[in-house]
C-alpha positions, 0 to 999 in steps of 0.5 A: 679272228676274234678279240679273245685270240687277238688281245693276248698277242697285242699284250705280248707285242706291247710288253715285248717292245717295252722290254726291248726298249728297257734293254736297249736303254740299259745297254748303251754299248750296243748303240741300236736304232729304234727299229731293231729294238722295236722289232726284236722286242715284238718278236721276242715278246710273242716268242717269250710268252709262248715259251713261258706258256708251254712251260707253265702248261697254259698258265694257272688262270682259268681264261673263262673265269678271268674273262667273266670277272674282268669283262674280257681282259682277264684272259689276256692280262695274265702272268704268261702274257705280261712277264713272258712278253717283257722277258722275251722281248728283253732277251731277244733285244739283248741278243740282237744288240750283242750280235750288232756290237760284235759285228762292228768290231 
């Protein structure tokens, strides 16, 4: 696996964890631990970026041109990976929090 394949996944996981932590902090009633927020955010980040990528048709940025312009980071740092990762992580963590909250009642 080369860095052009691995770097977008790393970006998706990191932004997913950030989105999951944000939702976990915003929804105090869920009272989730760190592990569900991190795992939900990471899995949701990769899934959200994949869904957004399929909806956008692979994104609008030419990966070769972006990689040449930014030294390899451009293909990973695009809207699909960042917004899809954060949104997917936030959504999945919110769902996990709601399910955990419902199970407590």
